[in-house]
C-alpha positions in Angstrom: 5.3 -73.4 16.9 5.9 -70.3 14.8 6.6 -68.1 17.9 9.2 -70.5 19.2 10.8 -70.7 15.8 10.9 -66.9 15.5 12.5 -66.7 18.9 15.1 -69.3 17.8 15.8 -67.2 14.6 16.3 -64.1 16.8 18.6 -66.1 19.1 20.5 -67.3 16.1 21.0 -63.7 14.9 22.0 -62.5 18.3 24.5 -65.4 18.6 25.9 -64.4 15.2 26.2 -60.7 16.2 28.1 -61.6 19.4 30.4 -63.9 17.4 31.2 -61.1 15.0 31.7 -58.6 17.9 34.0 -61.0 19.8 36.1 -61.7 16.7 36.4 -57.9 16.0 37.3 -57.2 19.6 40.2 -59.6 19.3 41.4 -57.5 16.4 41.0 -54.3 18.4 37.7 -53.1 16.7 34.9 -52.2 19.0 31.3 -52.3 17.8 27.9 -51.7 19.4 25.1 -54.3 19.0 21.4 -53.3 18.9 20.0 -56.8 19.5 16.3 -56.2 18.8 17.1 -54.5 15.5 19.8 -57.0 14.5 22.2 -54.1 14.0 26.0 -54.0 14.4 27.0 -50.3 14.7 30.4 -49.1 13.6 31.0 -46.1 15.8 32.9 -43.0 15.0 35.9 -44.4 17.0 36.3 -47.2 14.4 35.2 -45.6 11.2 35.0 -41.9 10.9 33.6 -40.0 7.9 34.7 -36.4 7.9 31.7 -34.1 7.6 30.5 -34.0 4.0 32.8 -36.8 3.0 31.9 -40.4 1.8 35.4 -41.7 2.5 36.8 -42.7 5.9 40.1 -41.5 7.4 43.1 -43.5 6.2 43.7 -44.7 9.7 40.4 -46.5 9.6 41.3 -48.7 6.7 42.8 -51.4 9.1 39.4 -51.5 10.9 37.7 -52.3 7.5 40.3 -55.0 6.9 39.4 -56.6 10.2 35.7 -56.2 9.5 36.0 -57.8 6.1 38.0 -60.8 7.5 35.5 -61.4 10.3 32.4 -61.0 8.2 33.8 -63.5 5.7 34.7 -66.0 8.4 31.4 -65.7 10.4 28.9 -65.1 7.6 30.1 -68.1 5.6 28.6 -70.2 8.3 25.2 -68.7 7.8 25.1 -67.9 4.1 25.5 -70.0 1.0 28.1 -69.4 -1.7 27.7 -68.9 -5.4 30.5 -71.4 -6.2 29.3 -73.9 -3.6 32.7 -73.9 -2.0 32.5 -75.4 1.4 36.1 -75.3 2.6 35.4 -72.3 4.9 32.8 -74.3 6.8 35.6 -76.2 8.6 36.0 -73.0 10.7 32.3 -72.9 11.7 31.6 -73.8 15.2 27.9 -74.4 14.4 26.2 -77.3 12.6 26.0 -77.0 8.9 22.2 -76.8 9.2 22.7 -73.0 9.8 24.0 -72.5 6.3 21.5 -70.4 4.4 19.8 -69.0 7.5 21.0 -65.5 6.7 18.7 -63.6 4.2 20.4 -60.2 3.8 23.0 -57.8 5.2 22.2 -54.1 4.7 25.2 -51.7 4.9 23.4 -48.6 6.1 25.0 -45.1 5.8 24.1 -42.2 8.0 25.0 -38.5 8.2 24.9 -35.7 10.7 22.2 -33.0 10.1 24.6 -30.4 8.6 23.3 -29.2 5.2 25.5 -30.3 2.3 27.0 -27.2 0.7 28.7 -27.6 -2.7 31.0 -30.6 -3.2 30.1 -33.9 -4.8 26.9 -34.6 -3.0 23.5 -33.0 -3.6 22.2 -33.7 -0.1 22.6 -35.9 3.0 20.6 -38.7 1.3 23.1 -39.1 -1.4 26.0 -38.7 1.0 24.7 -41.4 3.3 24.2 -43.8 0.4 27.7 -43.1 -0.9 29.1 -43.8 2.6 27.4 -47.2 2.5 28.6 -47.9 -1.0 32.1 -46.9 -0.2 32.1 -49.2 2.8 30.8 -52.1 0.8 33.2 -51.6 -2.1 36.2 -51.3 0.2 35.2 -54.5 2.0 34.9 -56.2 -1.4 38.4 -55.0 -2.4 39.8 -56.4 0.8 37.8 -59.7 0.8 36.4 -60.4 -2.7 34.9 -63.7 -1.4 32.2 -61.6 0.4 30.8 -60.9 -3.1 30.2 -64.7 -3.5 28.0 -65.0 -0.4 24.3 -65.5 -1.3 21.1 -66.3 0.6 19.1 -69.5 0.3 17.6 -68.3 -3.0 21.0 -67.6 -4.5 20.6 -63.8 -4.3 23.5 -61.6 -3.3 23.7 -61.2 0.5 24.8 -57.6 0.7 23.0 -54.4 -0.2 23.5 -50.8 0.7 21.1 -48.1 1.8 21.3 -44.5 2.9 19.2 -42.9 5.6 20.6 -39.3 5.3 20.2 -37.7 8.7 16.9 -39.4 9.4 18.1 -41.9 12.1 20.4 -40.0 14.3 22.1 -41.6 17.4 21.8 -38.2 19.0 19.2 -35.8 17.6 19.6 -32.0 17.3 17.1 -29.3 16.4 19.8 -27.2 14.8 22.5 -28.2 12.3 25.2 -29.9 14.3 28.3 -31.8 13.0 27.8 -34.7 15.5 30.4 -37.4 14.8 28.2 -40.1 16.3 25.6 -39.6 13.6 28.2 -40.0 10.8 28.3 -43.8 10.9 27.7 -47.2 9.2 25.2 -49.7 10.6 25.2 -53.3 9.5 21.7 -54.7 9.6 21.3 -58.5 9.6 18.1 -60.1 8.3 17.5 -63.8 8.9 15.4 -66.1 6.8 12.0 -66.3 8.6 11.0 -69.8 9.8 9.4 -72.1 7.2 10.7 -70.0 4.3 13.2 -72.5 2.9 
């Protein structure tokens, strides 16, 4: 039974990822899904961090607005809320039994492999973590309700992490200012079966 339940959990996550992707597409924001890893990738076309910077271009702010709106609408169907407010669930196309099935959302920052010289950041680790934090704080400014989303244990849903240049989309042996590597990934973790 556990294998079937695990498959169902993965299907649930995949369904959620496609729901987010479709809603974003309607708002003109294109993302890439890595189904097996539960990742939604914000490519350099939607959110671009200039090399060495933890803040996106001004033009990308509207993409973060769309992302915040979609995340709030969709994730409210899979998470719980600190204030137990359920009005949002009217918009959910799924049964309310899915509420609380989302364990965590990691906002993961990444950099290219250019060495950081001077400036505010000691190295790419710090820069990638700051990119993730910048993205989260911006989303929170846009949609404060995201901060109320919690998992089934009442713990905050969102966290941030930085991978430096350790997980490139395109790997290089020499320092290369590859825009595809300067990105944000959103990683969705579901509650394992029988962990209620």
